[in-house]
C-alpha positions as a Markdown table, in Angstrom:
| # | Residue | x | y | z |
|---|---|---|---|---|
| 1 | Met | 89.0 | 94.1 | 113.4 |
| 2 | Ser | 86.5 | 96.6 | 115.0 |
| 3 | Pro | 86.8 | 99.9 | 113.1 |
| 4 | Phe | 85.2 | 102.0 | 115.9 |
| 5 | Gly | 87.0 | 100.7 | 118.9 |
| 6 | Gly | 83.6 | 99.8 | 120.5 |
| 7 | Ala | 81.4 | 102.8 | 119.8 |
| 8 | Thr | 80.8 | 105.4 | 117.1 |
| 9 | Ser | 79.7 | 107.8 | 119.8 |
| 10 | Ala | 83.2 | 108.1 | 121.2 |
| 11 | Ser | 84.6 | 111.7 | 121.2 |
| 12 | Val | 87.4 | 110.8 | 118.9 |
| 13 | Trp | 85.0 | 110.8 | 116.0 |
| 14 | Asp | 84.3 | 114.5 | 116.6 |
| 15 | Arg | 88.1 | 115.2 | 116.4 |
| 16 | Val | 89.2 | 112.8 | 113.6 |
| 17 | Asp | 87.9 | 112.9 | 110.1 |
| 18 | Pro | 88.6 | 109.6 | 108.3 |
| 19 | Arg | 87.0 | 110.9 | 105.1 |
| 20 | Leu | 90.5 | 112.2 | 104.1 |
| 21 | Phe | 91.4 | 108.6 | 103.3 |
| 22 | Leu | 88.7 | 108.4 | 100.6 |
| 23 | Gln | 88.9 | 109.7 | 97.1 |
| 24 | Asp | 85.4 | 111.4 | 97.3 |
| 25 | Gly | 85.1 | 111.6 | 101.1 |
| 26 | Gly | 82.6 | 114.3 | 101.1 |
| 27 | Arg | 79.9 | 111.8 | 99.9 |
| 28 | Phe | 80.3 | 109.8 | 103.1 |
| 29 | Ser | 79.8 | 110.2 | 106.9 |
| 30 | Arg | 82.7 | 109.9 | 109.2 |
| 31 | Val | 81.4 | 106.5 | 110.4 |
| 32 | Gln | 81.2 | 105.3 | 106.8 |
| 33 | Ala | 84.7 | 106.5 | 106.0 |
| 34 | Ala | 86.1 | 104.9 | 109.1 |
| 35 | Phe | 84.4 | 101.6 | 108.2 |
| 36 | Arg | 85.6 | 101.7 | 104.6 |
| 37 | Thr | 89.2 | 102.8 | 105.5 |
| 38 | Ala | 89.4 | 100.1 | 108.2 |
| 39 | Tyr | 89.8 | 97.5 | 105.5 |
| 40 | His | 93.2 | 99.1 | 104.6 |
| 41 | Leu | 94.7 | 100.2 | 108.0 |
| 42 | Pro | 96.0 | 97.4 | 108.1 |
| 43 | Arg | 94.7 | 95.5 | 105.1 |
| 44 | Val | 92.1 | 93.0 | 106.3 |
| 45 | Gly | 89.4 | 90.9 | 104.7 |
| 46 | Ser | 86.8 | 91.0 | 107.4 |
| 47 | Ile | 85.4 | 93.5 | 109.8 |
| 48 | Ala | 83.1 | 92.8 | 112.7 |
| 49 | Val | 80.4 | 95.3 | 113.6 |
| 50 | Gly | 77.2 | 95.1 | 115.7 |
| 51 | Thr | 74.1 | 97.1 | 116.0 |
| 52 | Asp | 70.5 | 96.9 | 117.1 |
| 53 | Glu | 69.5 | 99.2 | 114.3 |
| 54 | Pro | 69.3 | 97.7 | 110.7 |
| 55 | Ala | 69.6 | 101.2 | 109.2 |
| 56 | His | 73.1 | 101.4 | 110.6 |
| 57 | Leu | 74.1 | 98.2 | 108.8 |
| 58 | Gly | 72.7 | 99.7 | 105.6 |
| 59 | Glu | 74.9 | 102.8 | 106.1 |
| 60 | Leu | 78.0 | 100.6 | 106.5 |
| 61 | Val | 77.1 | 98.6 | 103.4 |
| 62 | Gly | 76.7 | 101.8 | 101.5 |
| 63 | Ala | 80.2 | 102.8 | 102.6 |
| 64 | Leu | 81.7 | 99.9 | 100.5 |
| 65 | Ala | 81.1 | 102.0 | 97.4 |
| 66 | Gly | 83.8 | 104.5 | 98.6 |
| 67 | Gln | 87.2 | 104.3 | 97.0 |
| 68 | Val | 90.2 | 104.5 | 99.3 |
| 69 | Asp | 92.9 | 107.0 | 98.4 |
| 70 | Glu | 95.8 | 104.6 | 98.3 |
| 71 | Arg | 98.4 | 107.4 | 98.3 |
| 72 | Thr | 97.0 | 108.8 | 101.6 |
| 73 | Val | 96.9 | 105.4 | 103.1 |
| 74 | Arg | 100.6 | 104.8 | 102.1 |
| 75 | Glu | 101.6 | 108.1 | 103.6 |
| 76 | Tyr | 99.7 | 107.3 | 106.9 |
| 77 | Arg | 101.4 | 103.9 | 107.1 |
| 78 | Arg | 104.8 | 105.6 | 106.6 |
| 79 | Leu | 104.0 | 108.1 | 109.3 |
| 80 | Leu | 103.1 | 105.2 | 111.7 |
| 81 | Arg | 106.3 | 103.3 | 110.9 |
| 82 | Asp | 108.4 | 106.5 | 111.4 |
| 83 | Arg | 106.6 | 107.1 | 114.7 |
| 84 | Ser | 107.1 | 103.6 | 116.0 |
| 85 | Gly | 110.8 | 103.7 | 115.0 |
| 86 | Asp | 111.2 | 106.9 | 117.0 |
| 87 | Gln | 109.6 | 105.3 | 120.1 |
| 88 | Ser | 111.8 | 102.3 | 120.1 |
| 89 | Ser | 115.0 | 104.4 | 120.5 |
């Protein structure tokens, strides 16, 4: 899974704040929160990222300390299921 859809510079990251999925989201950047949350939406064991900048990899490793707010993740999954059910009608 690629958590950033190809680029962290995409305009979506200015509009969406994935820190709401973390218990102490204020401690993390939006990129870190997206990376940490990506393990749960859907649940995966591996994530692929690439960079030419070693500091960026360090930032992502630091994100693993974040604790995902499972209640928020469950609610998000429910909203997605409800939305997909509405679209199939």
